[in-house]
Every structure is written in C-alpha cells, then in structure tokens.
C-alpha positions, 0 to 999 in steps of 0.5 A: 605017136608017141608023146615028146614028154620028157623021159626023166622026171624033173621037179616041177619050180614052185611057179610051174605047179598044177593050180587048183582043179575041183571040176572038169567036164568030160571030153570025147572028141579032141574038138572038145578038148580044144573047146572053150570049157576044156581051155578054162580048165587047161587055163586054171591047171597051167595058170601059174606056168601061163600067166608069167609068159602071157600065154592064153591056152589056144596058144599052147594048144596050136603053136607048136613051139608054145606047145613044146616048151610047155612040155620041156617044162618038166612034169607039169603036163603029166601032173595037170593031166593026172589031176584032171583025170582024178577029179573026172574019175569022181563022176558016176562010171568013170575010171581013173586010169581010163580018163588019164589014158584018154588025156594022154592021147587027146595030148598026143594028137593035139601035139601031132596035129600041131607039128603037121600046122608048123609045117603047112604054115612054113609055106605062106610067103615071108610078110603076108599075114598067116590070118589073111591068107587062112581067109583067102584060101579056097574051100579045103586047101587051108594049110591044113585044109580044116579052116577053123582050126587054122584060123587058131593057129594062125591067130596063135601065131600072131598072138605068140609074139605079143608079150602083154595082155593089153596088146593082145587084147587090143588085137583081138578087138581089132579083128573082132570089130572091123572084120566081116568074116564070121569065121575069124570072128568065132576063133577071136571071140574064143581066145578073148574068153581065154584072156578074159578069164585069165588071173594075170590077164585081170590082174593087168587089165583090171588092176591088182588091188581089187578084192576078188568079189569087187573083181567079180563085181566087175567082171558082172558089170562088163558082161552086161554092158555097165562098165563106167568107162570114166573110172576105166579109161582105156577104150578097149574096156568100153569095146568090149562093154558095147559088144556084151550089150549088143549079145556078140562075143558068146564064147567069150561070154560063157567062158566069164559066167564059168569064171564067176561061177567057180570063183564063187564056189572057191573057199576064198572070201570074196572081201576081206573076211568081214561078214557084213561085206561079204554079204553086200559082195554077194548081193550085188552079184545076185543082182547082175545074175538074177533077173526077170528074165531067169538065172544067168548061168542057169543051175550051175550058177544057182549052185555057185551061188547057195554055195557062196552063201553057205560059207557065210554059215558057222555050220557047213555041210548038207544043213548049210546047203539047206538053209543057204536056199532059203537064205538065197531065195528069201533075199530076193524081194521080187517075186518073179526072181525068187521063183527063178532062183528056186526052179534053177537051183532044184536042178543042181545036183546038190539040191537033190537032197533039198526038194522038200524045202525048194517045193516049201519055199516056192509054194510060200512064194507064190501064195506071199501077198507082199511079193504080189503087191509089190510086183504089181505095183512096182512095174509100171509096164504091164505087157513086161510084167506079164511076159516076166510072170508068164517066164517064172510060171514056165520055168516052174513047169520046167523045173526039177521038181516031182511032178505033182509039186510042179503041178500044183506050184505052177496052178497055184501061181498062175491064179495068185495075181487074180486071188490077190486082187479079188481081195480087194488089196490092190485097190486099196493100195493104189488109192494109198499110192496114186492119188491122180485118179485117172492114173490110179484108173489106168493101172487097174485098167492095164491089169484088168485088161491083162492075162493075170486076171480071170474072166470068172475070178477078179475081172467083175470086181476090177471094173467095180472098181473103175467104175467108181473112180469114173463116176466121182466128180473129181474125175470129170473135173480133173480131165476138164483141168488137163485139157491143154497138157499134152502128158495128160491128154496122152494119158486120157487117150491111152484110158480111152483105149483101155476102157474100150478094150475092157468094155469088150472082154465078157465075164463067165460069172453072172450076174456081173457088176456094170462096167465102164461103157465107152462110146463115141459119137458113132456108137452112142445108140449102138446095142450092147453086146456083151451078155453080161450087160444085157438087162442091165442099166450101161454106164456111158464113160467118154474120155476128153479129147486133146486139146479141147474141154470135156463137158463136165456135168454135176454130180447125177443122180444115181442111175444117171449115165456121165458123159465126157467128150471121146478123143480125136484122132486115129486109132484102128480099135476104135470107130473114131477114125471113121468119124475124124477124117485125117490126112494120111500123108501129113495126118492133119484133118481134113474134110473127105473127100477133099484133098488136104489143104496142108499138103495137097494129098493125094493131088501131090505126093513126094512118096514115089510108087514102087519106092517108098511107102504109100501115104496111110500104110499101117505097121505092126497094127499101130503105126501108120507112114506118111508123106517121106520127109528124107531118103538117103541110099541106105533108108527112108524117113517118114512122117507117121503117126502112133495110133496107140499114142495119138501123136505124130512120130518119125519112121525110119526105113531100112531100104538100101536102094542099090540092094533092093526094090518094093515088090510090085504091088506090096509093101515088101522088099525084094534084094536084087540076087542072091549077093544083094541079099547077103549084103542086105542081110547084114545091114538089116542086122545092123540097123537094128543094132543101131536100134538097139544103141539108141535106145540104150543111149536114151538118157543123153538128151541130145540124142533122138529118142527111139520110142519102138523098133521092128521088122515087118515087110521083109525089112526093118523099121525104127520109129523115133520122136519127131523133131521140129526144127532144122538141121545144122546145114540149113542152120548155116545156111540162114545165118549167111553160110557161116558163124563165129567162133562163140555161136559155133561152139554154142551149138556144138558143145552140147553135142561134143559132150553127148559124143563123150557120153557115146565113146565112154560106152565104147562106141563111136558115131562115124557119121558126124556132119551138119547134116546129122546134127539137129536144132529143134525149135525149143532150142536143143540140140540133137545128134542124128542117124548113127547109121549102124546099117551103114557099116555093113558094106565097109570092106565091100568094094564100091559100096564103100564110098556110100558111107563116107561124107567127103571132108568129114570123114577121117582116113582111117575110114577109108581103109578096113585097116584103118584103127577107128576110135574117138578121134574118128568123130573128133576129125569129123567134128573138127571138119564140122567146125571148120565149115561153120566157121568157114563156110567151106568143107575142108579138102577131102582126106583121100586127096590130102594123102599126096598133098596135105594141105588145109587151108588155115581157118584165117586165111579164109577170113575166120577171125580166130585166135591163133591158139584156136586155130591151131587146136582145130587144125590138130583135129584135122590131122592125118595121123590119129595119134596127132589129133585130141584122143577124146571130146573131152579133151577138144572141147576142153582145149578149144574153150581154153583158146577161146580167151587167148589173143 
C-alpha cells in the first residue's frame, strides 16, 4: 500500500516545522515504531504540530482521521522521517537511505492498519463505549482481532474529542485508577507517558513560568512521589504522585526519565544563565536521581548528568567530559552514591575514552576514610547500610571497567570498612559524637555484627572497644538510672541481643582480646563455647531488665566479673525465654503450666481452630501472634509480641474469609477455587499497598504507626503499634449515644486535618466511620483501617457490598463509574458527625436514590445552629459537586458556623 503523502510539495509553515531530534533508537518491527521510545521521538519531531492541537503521538498513530490530517499538513511527515533517518544513520552499520526506506514502510503499515481499524470500529453501535466493546469481546473477536492495538485505537477515539491536556489526563487517570483490567491499564499507562512528555501539556499542568531546570525538578518530585499538593492544587497531580510512589505507571515513568535525560543533554540552560543557579539545579536533580539503590536511569542518565555538568565548564569536548566525571563524582558526599555514579558512567559510550579517570576516581573513593566514616556514622540502620554497600560493590563487579580493575577495586571496597574500623578511628569518632554509653555500645555492636567487619580483621578490636565501655562504672549507673524509661529499656534489650550475637561470632585470629559474655540466669554456669575464649577469663556482661533496677556494683579490681541482671521477655535467640513463661495468648507472665490468670488460656480462647492462627504462632522468626482482637470480612487482627524489641504489637492478617480457608493442620491459607485465588491475589497486592501507604504516612501522628509488613503462610501481615483505648463507636455508647457539637469537633477535628494531609498526597480513605476512629488512653485520635485490600473486590458483583458501610458510604462508592475523591471522605465524615450528634446513622445512599430525604439533625434533637446544620447536610449531598471539596473546607465552614446563631 502506498503512503497517502501529498504528491506536490507544500512549504511547511513555521508552526509545523520539525523539532530537533538528536537521537532515535532503531526499530525492527511495527510494534517498535508504536512503543513508548518511538513515541517520545515522534513527540519531539512533531511537537510544533501536536501541541497546539492537543494531540498525543498515540492518537495520531492509531486514529485514522488524526493521522490523515497530519499527512495532509504538508511535507511535515516526510521532513520528520528524513531527520530521524539522518540521526539513525550515525549509528554503526547504518545507512541513511535504508533507514529512510524502513521508516517509510512503517508509516505505510501504520496508515493501513489505522484505516482497517476505522472501518472495523464503525460497526460498534452508537452510544456504546468503544473501550467497553473491546474489553467485552471474546478472545480474537475485538474489532481488528488485536486487543492491545484496539484498546489504543479506542482510547485515541475517545481522547481525540477532549480539547485540553488537563481533561485528557483526568480521563486517563479515571480509567487507570478504577479499572481492574490490566490490558486497559497498560494502554492507559503508555498514553499518560505521552501526555507527561509533551511540552504543551507540561505548561498547562505545571504552569508556563517555570524555568527549564525547575520544571525538571518538579518532574522528579512527581516521579518519586514528593509533590507538595498544597502548592500544586489539582488532585490529578496527587493521583499521579501516589501512583508513581506505588511503583505503578512503568511506561510513563520510563518516558519521563527519558525526557529528563534529553533535557539534561540539551544545550539550553536550566536556569537564567547564572553558573551558581545552574549548579544548584543540577545538584538538586542529581540528589533526586542518584540514590543508594543506584542511579535511576542507568548509564544513559549518568551520561546526561555528565554532559550537563560539562556545560558549566569553559572548555568543551572530551576534556570537559573528563573533568565532569571527576566533578560529578566528587560532588557526592555519600560513598555508595559516588560508587553508583562512577560505575554507571563507565558504561556510557562517551566514557570509553576516559576509563583511566573513572578507575582512578573509584580507587580514590573506596580508600577515602572521610567518606567511609560519614557512611558509618550517618546511617543509623546498619542493615540498610550493609545492603546498600553490598549493592555498590556488586555494581563495581558488574561495571564496564576493565576486568583487572573491576576485581581489584571490588576487593578493596569489600575490605575498606574493615580497614577503617581496624585503625581505631571509628571508636574515636563515636566517642566524640555519642556521649550516652549504651547507645555508643549499640552502634559499635551493630557494626561488629554486620558483614562489613571481617573475623580476621577488625572484629577483635571491636570486641575490645565494647569491653572497655561496659567495664566503666558509668555504664552500669546509666542502666540503673533508666529502669522506668521505656525507650531506654528497649535500647537495653537491643544491646542484650547484639552482645549475645557478638559473643557467638568466632574469630580466626589468635590470641583474641576478651569479649563481652552475655549470660542469663539459666546459662551462668555454661561453659565457654568459642575457641577464642578457651583459657581466658570470661567477662560476664548482663543487661538490665525492663522496669527492674539492676544490681549496681562498685568498681571491681581487674579480672573480676561485673554483672547486671538480664532482660525479661521472649526471644527466640536467647534461653531467657525458657526461664520466663509468658502466656502465648495475652503475653502476660504466668507460672507454667497453669492457665493464664489474665485471659484463661488455654482453657479459654477466642481463636477459632481452622480460622485463626493459634496463640503462640511465630511469624518471620520475630513476631508471635496471640489472641484475636478482631475479625472482619477481609482480615483478622491479633495481639502480637515482638521478640526483638520485647513489646506488644498489633498484627493484621489478610484473611478474606469468603475466598480462602486455613489448611488443615497448618498456618497456610488455601483459596476455595482458581477464581477465588485470582481475587485473593488481587486483594493481597492491595493489602501490601495499604502497608506501604501507611508506612509513607508515618509522620502523620493521627495514623496508626506501621512497624513492619511481610508475606508468610501464603498470605500477608501488617505489624502496627498497639493502641490502648476505645473506638469512637464505643466512646459514643459510653457517652449515652450522642455528643454535643463542640465535643464532636474536638474528637474529629484532628482526624479531619489528618485526612487533609492524606488527600494532599492523592490518597483517599474510603472507609471513615466511628468503627475506624480510635481514641487512645493518652488522649490521641487515630484513624484506622485504610482498607487497601477492600478495593480488590470492587466491581466484582456481590463482593462489592462487603466493602461498603451503609449510611457512611457515599453514592459514588456503589458504582464502578462513580468519581471518587476527597469529597467521598467528606461524605463519610459528615455521616460520622451526623451519628455523633443525633445518635442515628444517616439513611443509606442506595435508599436515597429514589427518595432523597435525610432527617435534619435538629429534628432529632441535635440543637445545632442553622448555619452548622446547613454545612453538615451539604456534606451529605448525593451529588459530589455540591459537597465541600476538601476536609480543609469542611472544617473551616463548620468552625465558622459554630459561632452563628
């Protein structure tokens, strides 16, 4: 089929000139020409044509009318194809004429396929959604038989009618966020990438006053979930923010990263031409992109950052690139980040001529004691430090360096921390930084127990440093003074665990210095097991118990043992468990083998066999599940015990009883059928998303704190802080069934402010009710159960009703087509306030479809001012547009109405 390009040449207008294309990947098939990488190039080449018409590359590829209009616009398509062919011909083994012919063939095939789709889609009945028709078609029976292609056609047909970028993005987010069909989600993901890489869309969405560098910083903040919604306003950015933070929209993410990289390499300045401003912007961008997990964007992004740095230098060419490698790397004060940059840039084609400089920079980095010291003292989580440093060493071994240099530098990096610690400088530095002896000892012990330290290297010296500290009378006095300090006692328990681990680590060097010997009452007489300790006088160090004063001894002559009583609490790593019998159901101390005096276990138990975990079940070799605290349709919550910290916790298990059962004689769960397994798997993903969401919101004090989450027993668990108090439902019952308006707002005001923070991040709760608001004994308010798993069954028939609370759920939650947002939580909050003021739940939204009648609170004896009652009822409106659109607005309106008579 010949291309419908015009036969007579038409001079392109200034508005339809070809954009600057400086690179374009080779495409081998038509699918490659339609993929996101090719669409980025199309968007760049045809920007002056697409942006004024608010068109995405996907639309012109898949919508026959849009493609025909483009081809009829003059020689624009031919000019773009020729430009791209010229760029591709620079690649090794490529020839311009052959590339031009390949691109022309792809254009012909694209046009032919679009025409076939146009005819096929014409058979869809008017009034029916093309997207729904494609999704509902049996396998192989979609309009053209290619479902993935047909979904992009259907999207293009719908988007072509929308004339602003904001409206297009809103529609795409609606389709992505609420639809459960991954086929459509994949197609929508790609088009969102088209929108976000459009210059015109960026100006409309973010404003046209941002400097290029500030715009790139904004894209990074969006990409990594850090957009401030107070500044940005539109909820669409909050939704994008949340989706990227959850690891979704992979195609859009790659397209955005590609846009950032291309603009880094572009000649235009990022700021207003000031060297200092340019440097600050580049530093901010590098901070976003270069993490301890690696350089986001890999070698290509490393090349972009290096090229941008080189533009700040007076000289150009290879000399500038060489100096930029050094400049960018030395700008990283974190050793792990510096290693990741250097290993990434070593794989960039432009760096091939500068390999000696990269090798020298890496060798200098892994031998830099200042970088090593900063890494050790500024990273409180030793496990994350060990993980990050191991990844950095692995990146050296997998880098593009010469083989001998790779092996040499990796080996030196593996020894670098041990060599630094062996010099004694770490102990000296910690002595300057940390005056509290127990915390200094913990830090030394954490590093000593890590794989960063070698048995035949710094380990004996670390043991000696620790021994010197615990011998000090001040150390004993400090433990004695902290007997009623919960935080200090948690630190003591941590120290006990570390010293026990350290005692069990053998050293291959001999003779070794004496090490702290951690013993309990049950093991005082035990023989010394480590070869290093044989024949040496053992130093016994025993850690103070929680809320129990240790025995403080005066300074002892050299060679005498020093003793502090061991902590009490279960620990799988210590024989202290055997000496202290605690109830596996409520974790209260009880004399074995009698039944627990607090809860009656094992004679009495609320844990049902075959449904709940049995008391004492161990999870992740760290947590124990006790008695069940609550059971819902989608999960059970248990009283738990953290063996490591020796504190009670709450453990939430994903257990949708309508989908699974407990395997006989096992803690594992089993779906009822393959269909149930699919729903269960989807819900499990949402449950883990909930955990990540709560972890991200840990700074909001009104949200229950998450300590851990993991998968085990073929399901998942969420470990949270254990709250003591009562739900708002119980509080209302204890208060006679209702509250006055001021008490109601004093209870719910902090929750409303917390919800505003949540909404600012593009998230909605969707399950606000008195059941999910908790009042602690300390006077705090907590918002419970974000119910991410509950979204899994929405749109699946009968399962939908399970996730809704009649009277509190707004009407849009009863429909897959409903537009949900902050206003949905406003409705539920107003329903909660209504119940608190009247003692009655508002009528269910389904009952209001036919007869929208909500009794006025004053008719039920609430005694509200007319202004306050009006605000409350507006929040219960069936139409979301008529409600206050944010929690901030609702709280402001209600507060203002309090003083109105």
